C-alpha positions in Angstrom: -24.0 7.3 8.6 -20.6 6.9 8.7 -19.3 3.6 9.5 -16.6 3.7 12.7 -14.9 1.0 10.5 -14.0 3.6 7.6 -12.1 5.6 10.2 -9.8 2.6 11.2 -7.0 0.3 9.4 -6.2 -3.4 10.0 -2.1 -3.6 10.8 -0.1 -6.7 11.3 1.3 -6.5 15.5 4.0 -8.2 17.1 5.9 -11.3 16.2 2.8 -13.2 16.7 0.7 -11.9 13.3 -2.2 -10.7 15.8 -4.4 -8.1 13.9 -4.9 -4.3 15.4 -6.8 -1.6 14.4 -5.0 1.3 14.4 -6.6 4.7 13.2 -6.5 5.4 9.8 -6.4 8.7 9.1 -3.0 10.2 10.5 -1.9 13.4 9.7 -5.6 13.7 7.2 -4.5 11.1 5.1 -6.4 7.8 4.3 -4.4 5.1 4.2 -5.2 2.0 2.2 -3.8 -0.6 0.8 -2.4 -0.9 -2.2 -4.7 -3.8 -3.4 -7.3 -1.2 -3.1 -5.6 1.2 -5.2 -7.7 2.7 -8.4 -5.6 2.3 -11.9 -4.2 5.8 -13.3 -4.0 7.4 -9.6 -0.5 8.4 -8.2 0.3 6.9 -3.9 2.4 7.9 -1.9 3.6 4.3 0.3 3.2 5.0 3.8 4.6 1.9 5.3 5.8 -1.6 4.0 3.8 -4.5 6.5 6.7 -7.2 7.2 9.7 -8.8 8.0 13.5 -8.8 6.4 12.6 -10.4 3.6 9.5 -8.7 2.0 11.3 -5.4 3.2 14.9 -5.8 0.8 12.7 -7.7 -2.0 10.7 -4.2 -2.1 13.8 -2.3 -1.5 15.2 -3.4 -4.2 12.9 -2.9 -6.8 12.8 0.8 -5.9 9.3 0.5 -3.3 10.3 2.3 0.2 8.1 4.6 2.3 8.0 8.2 1.4 7.9 6.9 -2.7 5.5 7.8 -5.5 4.4 4.9 -7.3 1.8 5.1 -9.6 -1.1 2.2 -10.7 -0.9 1.4 -14.2 -2.8 -2.0 -14.7 -4.8 -4.1 -12.4 -7.2 -7.0 -12.3 -8.8 -9.2 -10.6 -7.3 -11.5 -9.0 -4.2 -11.0 -11.2 -1.1 -8.9 -10.6 -1.0 -5.4 -9.9 1.2 -3.2 -12.6 2.7 0.0 -10.4 5.4 2.4 -12.3 8.2 3.6 -9.7 10.9 6.0 -10.7 10.0 5.2 -14.6 10.1 1.5 -14.0 6.9 -1.0 -14.6 6.8 -3.6 -11.9 3.9 -6.3 -11.8 3.6 -7.3 -7.9 1.5 -10.6 -6.8 -1.9 -9.8 -5.2 0.2 -11.3 -1.7 2.7 -8.6 -1.6 -0.2 -5.6 -2.9 -1.7 -6.5 0.8 1.6 -5.7 2.6 2.0 -2.3 1.5 0.1 1.3 2.9 -0.1 3.6 0.7 -2.0 7.3 0.4 -3.5 9.0 -2.4 -1.4 12.1 -3.7 -3.8 15.0 -4.8 -3.8 15.7 -8.1 -3.8 19.3 -7.9 
């Protein structure tokens, strides 16, 4: 049986950092947080959830919406290593909770 929560993602909204449920499959895309990504797969950055500081930091690393990234390595609770524009970058777990991605088809 299809679980209703599978059709939604949780996203921060407003200045009070409250959480809202938003449809998780716009345009047929399955959007997930980067923390849940699988090593060896390519993903498209859909959205960065955060303010100017985190957006500026990720922008400086080349992690921006519509950019393709590859998850290289992931450990339980440790940093997640991605490849973006030919460079490997290790991201802490906190920041991976703020990046929404969609999986690119392998075909």
